[in-house]
C-alpha atoms as one frame of an Amber mdcrd trajectory, in Angstrom:
protein
  47.069  62.533  47.095  47.510  59.185  48.893  45.012  56.370  48.549  42.883
  56.906  51.662  39.205  56.223  52.310  36.470  58.849  52.194  35.841  58.277
  55.896  39.470  59.110  56.683  39.288  62.259  54.562  36.161  63.374  56.448
  37.828  62.714  59.818  40.934  64.648  58.751  38.809  67.592  57.631  36.949
  67.624  60.967  40.294  67.471  62.780  41.454  70.447  60.693  38.291  72.354
  61.651  38.786  71.708  65.374  42.517  72.424  65.179  41.852  75.763  63.483
  39.498  76.774  66.303  41.937  75.764  69.051  44.868  77.429  67.322  42.993
  80.710  66.861  41.870  80.901  70.481  45.118  80.074  72.240  47.485  78.145
  69.954  48.314  74.459  70.008  46.123  73.300  67.126  49.011  71.168  65.909
  48.456  68.920  68.922  45.363  67.671  67.130  46.142  68.187  63.451  49.556
  66.546  63.156  48.670  63.353  65.096  45.501  63.070  62.990  47.582  63.173
  59.812  50.116  60.686  61.146  47.325  58.269  62.085  45.148  58.824  59.014
  47.759  58.588  56.272  49.014  55.195  55.054  51.903  53.779  57.065  54.187
  54.035  54.047  53.783  57.824  53.907  57.054  59.563  54.895  56.797  61.575
  58.113  58.083  64.640  56.266  54.995  64.578  54.044  52.726  64.648  57.095
  54.730  67.558  58.506  54.696  69.452  55.217  50.973  68.907  54.686  50.336
  69.980  58.277  52.125  73.286  57.629  50.242  73.851  54.370  46.937  73.403
  56.207  47.902  75.355  59.322  49.151  78.461  57.531  45.736  79.001  55.941
  43.851  78.841  59.246  46.481  80.932  61.011  46.324  83.621  58.337  42.515
  83.697  58.461  42.583  84.033  62.243  45.237  86.765  62.058  43.180  88.789
  59.570  40.067  88.400  61.732  41.913  89.574  64.836  43.513  92.561  63.095
  40.134  93.695  61.772  38.360  93.367  65.128  40.865  94.249  67.843  43.827
  96.647  68.200  47.057  94.844  67.299  50.537  96.324  66.995  51.216  94.792
  63.591  54.667  96.377  63.317  55.853  94.780  66.564  54.211  91.470  65.634
  55.982  91.388  62.266  59.357  92.165  63.862  58.866  89.311  66.314  57.685
  87.121  63.442  60.788  87.746  61.359  62.956  86.859  64.361  60.853  83.714
  64.850  61.374  82.813  61.201  65.137  83.015  61.688  64.877  81.089  64.961
  62.812  78.289  63.427  65.326  77.889  60.609  68.087  77.566  63.199  66.071
  75.042  65.173  65.385  72.988  62.062  69.093  73.033  61.248  70.006  71.546
  64.644  67.010  69.182  64.824  68.659  66.536  62.644  71.486  65.995  65.118
  69.646  66.324  68.415  67.435  63.899  70.327  64.197  65.643  71.209  63.450
  62.870  73.722  65.974  64.480  76.055  64.186  67.820  75.887  60.600  66.625
  76.344  60.774  66.058  80.150  62.205  69.560  80.561  59.415  71.032  78.446
  56.790  69.171  80.495  58.170  70.634  83.718  58.126  74.113  82.185  54.528
  73.657  81.022  53.394  72.496  84.462  55.130  75.490  86.029  53.355  77.755
  83.545  49.988  76.150  84.355  50.605  76.621  88.094  51.520  80.272  87.489
  48.338  80.937  85.476  46.176  79.193  88.090  47.762  81.038  91.027  47.612
  84.390  89.212  43.931  84.786  88.223  44.589  88.306  86.935  47.257  87.133
  84.470  46.302  88.278  80.989  42.884  89.624  81.974  43.747  93.255  81.252
  46.438  94.940  79.144  49.011  97.324  80.560  47.911 100.951  80.580  51.256
 101.965  79.094  52.617 101.028  75.639  55.398  98.476  75.561  58.826 100.003
  76.029  61.640  99.385  73.519  63.319  97.100  76.077  60.213  94.938  76.407
  59.807  94.787  72.617  63.439  93.730  72.285  62.907  91.080  74.976  59.836
  89.805  73.103  61.832  89.596  69.872  64.478  87.549  71.686  62.152  85.258
  73.672  59.009  84.937  71.554  60.865  85.402  68.279  64.266  83.761  68.325
  63.698  81.505  71.354  60.259  80.072  70.618  60.961  80.164  66.896  64.007
  77.960  67.547  61.809  75.608  69.581  59.295  75.474  66.733  61.975  74.361
  64.302  63.505  71.924  66.770  60.397  70.264  68.266  57.205  72.180  67.482
  54.188  71.081  69.584  52.632  73.885  71.596  54.465  76.716  69.852  51.331
  78.859  69.625  50.624  78.362  73.319  54.179  79.330  74.261  53.864  82.439
  72.087  50.661  83.537  73.819  52.210  83.079  77.262  55.447  84.864  76.346
  53.712  87.808  74.697  51.334  88.189  77.628  54.164  88.125  80.159  56.739
  90.245  78.311  54.578  92.828  76.541  51.901  92.889  79.276  49.128  92.161
  76.778  45.763  90.684  77.649  45.285  87.115  76.447  43.102  88.116  73.492
  45.650  90.635  72.179  48.438  88.113  72.808  46.546  85.504  70.775  46.115
  88.014  67.949  49.814  88.904  67.953  50.785  85.233  68.156  48.821  84.503
  64.979  50.875  87.035  63.015  54.103  85.554  64.385  52.835  82.062  63.528
  52.175  83.144  59.952  55.865  84.000  59.606  57.148  80.721  61.062  54.650
  78.631  59.100  55.593  80.383  55.859  59.274  79.613  56.338  58.644  75.979
  57.208  56.186  75.514  54.343  58.654  76.974  51.846  61.266  74.438  52.962
  58.857  71.483  52.813  57.545  72.582  49.419  61.092  72.853  48.075  61.671
  69.277  49.271  58.454  68.096  47.576  57.000  67.025  50.930  53.533  68.584
  50.664  50.414  66.666  49.555  48.718  69.663  48.006  45.341  68.124  47.128
  44.710  66.819  50.627  46.144  69.996  52.170  43.880  72.192  50.045  40.758
  70.327  51.135  41.714  70.321  54.816  42.767  73.985  54.631  39.198  75.050
  53.834  38.023  73.523  57.123  41.036  74.834  59.023  40.323  78.347  57.726
  36.703  78.122  58.882  37.805  76.876  62.297  40.457  79.586  62.611  38.087
  82.428  61.763  35.372  81.068  64.048  37.913  80.602  66.846  39.080  84.203
  66.522  35.485  85.447  66.671  34.891  83.249  69.735  37.947  84.609  71.564
  36.976  88.195  70.762  33.410  87.623  71.938  34.157  85.606  75.081  37.163
  87.628  76.231  40.305  86.893  78.229  38.581  84.740  80.861  37.465  82.240
  78.256  40.877  82.219  76.589  42.442  81.525  80.015  40.348  78.360  80.413
  41.219  77.136  76.917  44.869  77.987  77.582  45.009  75.816  80.720  43.183
  72.980  78.943  45.663  73.136  76.063  48.683  73.216  78.395  47.523  70.138
  80.298  46.682  68.400  77.012  50.191  69.084  75.764  51.715  67.694  78.971
  49.629  64.513  78.745  50.529  64.054  75.071  54.260  64.500  75.715  54.166
  62.210  78.765  52.439  59.507  76.747  54.979  59.773  73.933  57.880  59.803
  76.406  56.956  56.879  78.652  54.016  54.900  77.245  54.172  54.941  73.443
């Protein structure tokens, strides 16, 4: 564990708590957790160690949220796992190409996509408020495996921020789920991608296990509380958090692109 002050440890744990809540409701907890680690750890700490520790923390909260959702709301676990395995493969492919590609070129494109998504959600108030009356067809499941699995999984390995949010949007649109069910399914998919990434970082020795273990306790609490909140408040509440997260992601990327 690096030599950091008690105050910094407390702040990091609170960030993990908040990130777990955000991630469970609509995804995007990494927007808070990873920057907190990068700012809180000593400047000499390799970036890979922040990324690895972030994954070790996030997988605990994501798993807790997934279990809470599965116990409280109907989730097609079989479909979620199939999408998750595709996302695992996609994230490995994205990580493979990440070393030779400038993500700065992709960020403006992602910002435009996010703004278009926000406009769509705002102009379509009924989006994600009620599930389809019919079960998802094999074609829609296959499309979800391709888009939410391979596509967003590849993005997660290549860039990362906002992956959970993209998953919720894709699952809602393709499988015609309500936002709560989409969030539940996204957590299972996230467990798969986080597990693959964590295994790679652990193999490279890039995980600060003591700090991660402490932060994971708070992230787990936040994730379980966030899942309960989403289930209690319903799709309307998730929609508000979704839009807030999307705009937060756009602001963060714009700052990193043009002001940082």
